[in-house]
C-alpha positions as CSV (number, residue, x, y, z in Angstrom):
1,M,3.9,10.0,19.6
2,L,7.5,10.4,18.4
3,N,9.7,12.9,20.1
4,S,11.3,15.7,18.0
5,K,14.5,13.7,17.6
6,H,12.6,11.0,15.8
7,A,9.6,12.9,14.4
8,R,11.7,15.3,12.3
9,P,13.7,12.7,10.4
10,W,10.6,10.6,9.9
11,S,8.7,13.5,8.5
12,E,11.5,14.5,6.2
13,F,11.8,10.9,5.0
14,Y,8.0,10.6,4.4
15,A,7.9,13.9,2.5
16,S,10.8,12.8,0.4
17,T,8.8,9.8,-0.9
18,G,6.2,12.1,-2.6
19,S,8.2,11.9,-5.8
20,G,10.4,9.0,-6.7
21,A,13.9,9.0,-8.1
22,A,12.5,7.6,-11.3
23,L,8.7,7.6,-10.9
24,D,6.5,10.7,-11.4
25,E,4.2,12.0,-8.7
26,R,1.1,10.5,-10.2
27,T,2.6,7.0,-10.2
28,M,3.9,7.5,-6.6
29,A,0.3,8.5,-5.6
30,L,-1.0,5.3,-7.1
31,I,1.7,3.3,-5.2
32,G,0.8,5.2,-2.0
33,L,-2.8,4.3,-2.5
34,A,-2.0,0.6,-3.0
35,A,0.3,0.5,0.0
36,S,-2.2,2.3,2.3
37,I,-5.0,-0.1,1.2
38,A,-2.7,-3.1,1.7
39,V,-1.7,-2.1,5.3
40,D,-5.3,-1.0,6.1
41,C,-4.4,2.6,7.0
42,E,-7.7,4.5,6.6
43,P,-6.3,8.0,7.0
44,C,-3.5,7.2,4.6
45,T,-6.0,5.8,2.1
46,E,-8.0,9.0,2.3
47,A,-5.0,11.1,1.8
48,Y,-3.6,9.1,-1.1
49,L,-7.0,9.0,-2.7
50,A,-7.1,12.8,-2.6
51,E,-3.6,12.9,-4.0
52,C,-4.7,10.5,-6.9
53,R,-7.7,12.8,-7.6
54,K,-5.3,15.8,-7.7
55,H,-3.4,13.9,-10.5
56,S,-6.6,13.1,-12.4
57,V,-6.5,9.4,-11.6
58,S,-9.8,7.9,-12.9
59,D,-12.2,5.6,-11.0
60,V,-11.2,2.8,-13.4
61,E,-7.5,3.2,-12.5
62,I,-8.4,3.3,-8.8
63,A,-10.4,0.1,-9.3
64,D,-7.4,-1.5,-10.9
65,V,-5.3,-0.6,-7.8
66,L,-7.9,-2.1,-5.5
67,A,-8.1,-5.3,-7.6
68,K,-4.4,-5.7,-7.5
69,V,-4.2,-5.2,-3.7
70,M,-7.1,-7.7,-3.3
71,A,-5.3,-10.3,-5.5
72,V,-2.0,-10.0,-3.7
73,S,-3.7,-10.2,-0.3
74,A,-5.7,-13.3,-1.4
75,G,-2.6,-14.9,-2.9
76,K,-0.7,-14.4,0.3
77,R,-3.4,-16.2,2.3
78,K,-3.7,-19.0,-0.3
79,I,0.1,-19.6,-0.2
80,K,0.2,-19.4,3.6
81,F,-2.6,-21.9,4.0
82,S,-1.2,-24.2,1.3
83,R,2.1,-24.3,3.3
84,I,0.4,-25.0,6.6
85,L,-1.7,-27.7,4.9
86,E,1.4,-29.3,3.5
87,K,3.2,-29.2,6.9
88,T,0.3,-30.9,8.6
89,K,-0.5,-33.5,6.0
90,G,-0.6,-36.9,7.6
91,H,-0.9,-35.5,11.2
92,Q,-4.2,-36.5,12.7
């Protein structure tokens, strides 16, 4: 747990990200959903999913978010493995 010295500024920062400087709250909720799925935070995902529902985000839009997170995650692993494979080429 954070002490009050750290918890208060963190809470203020987190709350300030609900709406962006240029992005609307609906878009920020979709970004929050994507980020929470990507970092595998179940409580965050539940909260952002509820936030998306509040902004009338459809199941099709949520599926798009999930697909993009899955694609980026798979791409990261593909690139990482390709780099490792290249580094170890010729080593037996």
